[in-house]
C-alpha positions, 0 to 999 in steps of 0.5 A, spaced: 914 416 606 911 419 612 908 426 611 907 427 618 914 429 619 916 436 622 914 441 617 919 447 615 913 452 616 912 453 624 906 457 624 900 458 619 903 465 618 909 462 615 905 457 611 901 463 608 907 467 607 910 461 603 904 461 598 904 469 598 911 469 596 910 464 590 904 467 588 908 474 587 913 470 583 907 467 578 904 474 578 911 477 576 912 472 570 905 472 568 906 480 567 913 479 563 909 474 558 903 479 557 908 485 556 912 481 551 907 479 547 902 485 547 907 491 548 903 496 544 896 494 546 896 498 553 898 505 550 894 505 544 888 501 546 886 497 552 890 496 559 890 488 557 895 487 563 891 490 568 885 487 565 888 480 565 892 480 571 888 483 576 886 476 579 885 473 586 890 467 583 886 462 587 887 457 581 895 458 582 894 458 589 891 451 589 897 449 585 902 451 590 898 449 596 897 442 593 905 441 592 906 444 599 901 438 602 905 433 598 912 435 600 910 438 607 912 445 604 919 444 601 921 449 597 917 450 591 919 447 584 922 452 579 918 448 574 911 449 577 912 456 577 913 455 569 907 451 569 902 456 573 904 461 568 902 457 562 896 455 566 895 463 567 895 464 560 890 459 558 885 462 564 886 469 561 885 466 554 878 463 557 876 470 560 877 474 554 873 469 550 868 469 555 867 476 555 866 476 548 860 470 548 857 474 554 858 481 551 861 484 557 863 491 557 867 491 564 871 486 568 875 487 575 874 495 573 877 494 566 874 495 559 874 488 556 878 487 549 871 486 546 868 493 548 875 497 546 877 493 540 871 489 537 869 482 538 874 479 532 880 482 535 879 480 542 878 473 540 884 473 536 888 476 542 885 470 546 888 465 541 894 468 541 895 467 548 894 460 547 899 460 542 904 463 546 903 458 552 903 452 547 909 454 543 913 456 550 911 449 553 914 445 546 920 450 546 921 447 553 920 440 552 924 440 545 930 443 548 930 438 554 929 432 548 935 435 545 939 435 551 937 427 552 939 426 544 946 429 545 947 426 552 945 419 551 940 416 556 941 420 562 936 420 567 936 427 569 935 429 561 929 424 561 926 426 567 926 433 565 923 432 558 918 428 561 916 433 566 915 438 561 911 434 556 907 431 562 905 438 565 903 441 558 899 435 557 895 436 564 893 443 561 892 441 554 887 436 557 884 441 561 883 445 555 880 440 551 874 439 557 873 447 557 872 447 550 867 441 550 864 444 556 863 451 552 860 447 546 855 443 551 853 450 554 852 453 547 848 447 545 843 447 551 842 455 549 840 453 542 835 448 545 832 452 549 831 458 544 829 452 539 823 450 544 826 443 544 823 442 551 816 444 549 812 450 552 811 451 559 810 448 564 817 444 564 815 437 565 820 433 570 823 429 565 826 436 561 828 439 568 832 432 569 835 433 562 837 440 563 840 438 570 844 433 567 847 437 561 848 443 566 852 439 571 856 436 565 858 442 562 859 446 569 864 440 571 868 441 564 868 448 562 870 451 570 872 445 574 877 442 569 882 448 569 881 448 577 883 441 577 889 442 572 892 447 577 891 442 583 894 436 579 900 440 577 902 441 584 900 434 585 905 432 579 911 436 582 910 434 589 911 426 587 905 423 584 903 422 577 896 421 575 895 418 569 888 416 565 892 412 560 888 406 559 894 402 557 898 405 564 892 407 568 893 409 576 897 413 580 905 413 580 909 415 586 910 413 594 904 410 597 902 415 602 903 420 597 898 417 592 893 416 598 893 424 599 893 425 592 886 421 591 883 424 597 885 431 595 883 431 587 876 428 590 875 434 594 878 439 588 873 436 583 867 438 587 870 445 589 870 446 581 863 445 581 861 450 587 866 455 584 861 456 578 855 456 583 858 462 586 859 465 580 851 464 578 849 467 584 854 473 583 850 473 576 844 474 579 846 479 585 853 481 584 855 488 585 857 492 578 862 496 581 866 489 584 864 484 578 864 489 572 858 485 570 851 487 570 846 483 574 842 478 570 847 477 564 846 470 563 839 471 562 840 476 557 844 471 553 839 466 554 844 461 558 841 457 564 845 456 570 844 453 577 840 458 580 835 458 575 835 450 575 834 451 583 827 455 581 825 449 576 826 444 581 822 447 587 819 445 591 824 440 594 825 437 601 830 443 603 824 448 602 820 445 607 826 444 612 828 451 611 821 454 610 824 457 604 819 461 599 816 457 593 815 460 586 808 459 583 807 455 577 806 462 573 813 465 576 816 458 573 813 459 567 815 466 566 822 465 568 822 459 562 819 463 557 824 469 558 830 465 558 827 462 551 826 469 548 831 471 542 830 478 544 829 480 551 828 487 554 831 490 560 824 489 563 824 482 561 831 481 564 829 484 571 823 480 572 827 474 571 832 476 575 828 478 581 825 470 580 832 468 580 834 472 586 828 470 591 827 463 589 834 460 586 839 464 590 837 462 597 837 454 595 844 455 592 847 459 598 844 453 603 847 448 598 854 451 598 854 452 606 853 445 606 858 443 602 863 447 606 862 443 612 863 437 607 869 439 605 872 441 612 870 433 614 874 431 608 880 435 609 880 432 616 881 426 613 887 428 609 890 429 616 889 422 618 893 420 612 899 424 614 898 431 612 900 436 617 895 441 621 897 447 618 896 444 611 889 442 612 888 449 615 890 452 609 886 448 604 880 449 608 881 456 608 882 456 600 876 451 599 872 457 603 875 462 599 874 459 592 867 457 594 865 464 597 870 468 592 874 471 597 882 473 598 
């Protein structure tokens, strides 16, 4: 199949409207699901609907865009909408659990459930969202299997049942990796407090170990769900990605398979950079916009990529860009504060000042460099048959995810 044939969208504005219309449908269906599940919470306790649904929907936009790239902007598959809603519930649950772990008081201008209802109730609300998604997914799959059983081996019934199960599997694999990433992050947090890496100054081998573990849990806890949304679009767009050892590889038409490979390679990196931007916002974010006080990771003893950049300096990048280099005393202070079990506001301010001065400029430059790399990789998609409008949209979405725009 030639992906470069005439596209139904004539202009970039048409393509943006195509995505915006899809996002509106997903928002509406997500709102219905949340209202049905938590009908009494808004009036009595917390505006859970506003808290959960005031989102930029970047992941969902990625699912719709990857489908558009695979199909050249055919009408969006109805089942992709359902899968995006299911993924949205999983993301909503992870947001609630994150706020419990971080003891966050606000998100997107709304009070968090853990602040209003308490940590235990908030955890159960997150669990209930996951349970709702699982139940709905399997209800759909079982319904399709019943039709298959009653109607004999009809190919349409079989494909319906398979697509329901496969899309659920994509999301559940992401949930597995997310849980693994959260566990890895907490184990690193425990090791920092337990002085496993020794007293300051941190030896190079310790910095390297921390770096490897941080990269691993970032890809797992943040990147996996972003990839899952894009993978849903790829799947409904005609390519089934399988990691099964017995049946490995990609299934679908060869041109689409090549596009899928390159697309998901880019998305893997975007997911990591999405978290790096979050780490910058943790240091310098505006409370009025993020709903979080600067330095939350430091308060909670969580090391992130901005802090790691301080420990890894100096690097060739510092000399190339003439960036300020922290003294050994400043590195030692940041490490000591991260390891403290009890931190005063003065401790947080001291450590965050070091992170802003020495870590943020390094990560900002790396993200700018990655955006240039993404642009070149997306150009490669065009050579594989993806239309120019699709490539331009993907370039814009990659930038929006790395810079937290839209």
